[in-house]
C-alpha positions as CSV (number, residue, x, y, z in Angstrom):
1,M,0.1,0.1,-0.2
2,P,1.0,3.3,-1.0
3,A,2.4,6.1,1.6
4,L,0.4,9.2,1.1
5,A,2.1,11.9,2.7
6,A,0.4,15.7,2.7
7,T,2.4,18.6,0.7
8,A,2.4,22.4,0.4
9,T,3.2,22.8,-3.1
10,P,-0.1,22.7,-5.6
11,P,0.4,19.8,-8.0
12,T,1.5,21.1,-11.5
13,A,-1.5,20.6,-13.7
14,L,-3.7,22.8,-11.8
15,S,-1.1,25.7,-12.1
16,G,-0.5,25.4,-14.8
17,L,-3.6,25.7,-16.5
18,L,-4.3,28.6,-14.3
19,L,-1.2,30.5,-15.4
20,L,-3.1,29.2,-19.5
21,T,-6.1,31.0,-18.1
22,L,-5.1,33.7,-17.5
23,A,-3.2,34.3,-20.5
24,L,-5.9,33.2,-22.6
25,V,-8.0,36.1,-20.9
26,T,-5.6,38.9,-21.3
27,F,-5.4,37.8,-24.8
28,G,-8.8,37.6,-25.6
29,Y,-9.2,41.2,-23.1
30,G,-5.9,43.1,-25.9
31,L,-8.1,41.6,-28.8
32,G,-11.7,42.5,-27.8
33,C,-9.5,46.8,-26.5
34,W,-8.0,46.6,-30.5
35,I,-10.9,46.2,-31.8
36,W,-13.4,48.3,-29.5
37,P,-11.5,50.3,-28.5
38,F,-14.7,52.3,-26.8
39,G,-17.1,51.7,-23.8
40,A,-19.7,53.9,-23.2
41,C,-19.5,56.4,-20.5
42,R,-20.1,55.2,-17.1
43,R,-21.4,58.7,-15.9
44,C,-23.8,59.7,-18.7
45,K,-24.7,56.1,-19.6
46,G,-23.5,56.6,-23.2
47,T,-26.0,58.8,-23.7
48,G,-23.8,62.2,-23.4
49,K,-25.9,63.9,-21.9
50,R,-26.4,65.4,-18.2
51,R,-29.5,66.4,-16.2
52,S,-28.9,69.8,-14.7
53,P,-29.9,69.4,-10.5
54,F,-33.2,70.6,-11.5
55,G,-34.2,68.1,-13.7
56,R,-35.4,70.0,-16.5
57,A,-32.7,71.5,-18.4
58,F,-30.2,68.8,-20.6
59,G,-26.0,69.8,-20.9
60,L,-23.1,68.3,-22.3
61,C,-21.8,65.0,-19.9
62,R,-18.2,66.6,-18.9
63,R,-15.9,63.1,-18.5
64,C,-17.3,62.0,-21.9
65,G,-17.4,66.0,-23.5
66,G,-20.8,64.8,-25.0
67,D,-19.2,61.6,-27.7
68,G,-21.1,59.0,-24.7
69,R,-18.1,57.0,-25.0
70,R,-14.5,56.7,-23.2
71,L,-11.0,55.2,-24.2
72,R,-11.1,51.9,-22.4
73,V,-8.4,51.1,-19.5
74,G,-6.5,48.3,-22.1
75,R,-6.7,50.4,-24.5
76,R,-5.1,52.6,-23.2
77,I,-2.3,50.6,-22.3
78,I,-1.9,49.7,-25.4
79,N,-1.5,53.3,-26.9
80,S,0.4,54.0,-24.4
81,L,3.0,50.5,-25.2
82,R,3.2,52.1,-28.4
83,E,3.7,55.4,-27.7
84,L,6.4,54.1,-26.3
85,H,8.1,51.6,-28.9
86,D,7.7,54.8,-30.8
87,K,9.9,57.2,-28.8
88,G,12.4,54.5,-29.0
89,T,12.2,53.4,-32.6
90,R,13.5,57.6,-33.4
C-alpha cells in the first residue's frame, strides 16, 4: 500500500492550467480593446447628456464631452506602449 503524505505544493498541472487560463483571458481582453477601443461613458450611460439638478434642462457630460464614449483602460495601455515603442525607434 502506498504511503500518502500531505504536501504544501500544489500540483503542477493545476498551476499550469491557471496560468494558461489567465493568459487566454488577458489576450482576449487585449484583442477586444484593439477591436473595440471605446466603451459607454459610465457617468451619462452613453447618452452624452447630463441632467441639471432641477431635472428639466440637459447639458453635455463633462467626462466624455457629450460624445457618450470613453477610451477603455486596456486601449490606454496599448496606446501608451505604442507611444513608448515609437519614441524608442526614432
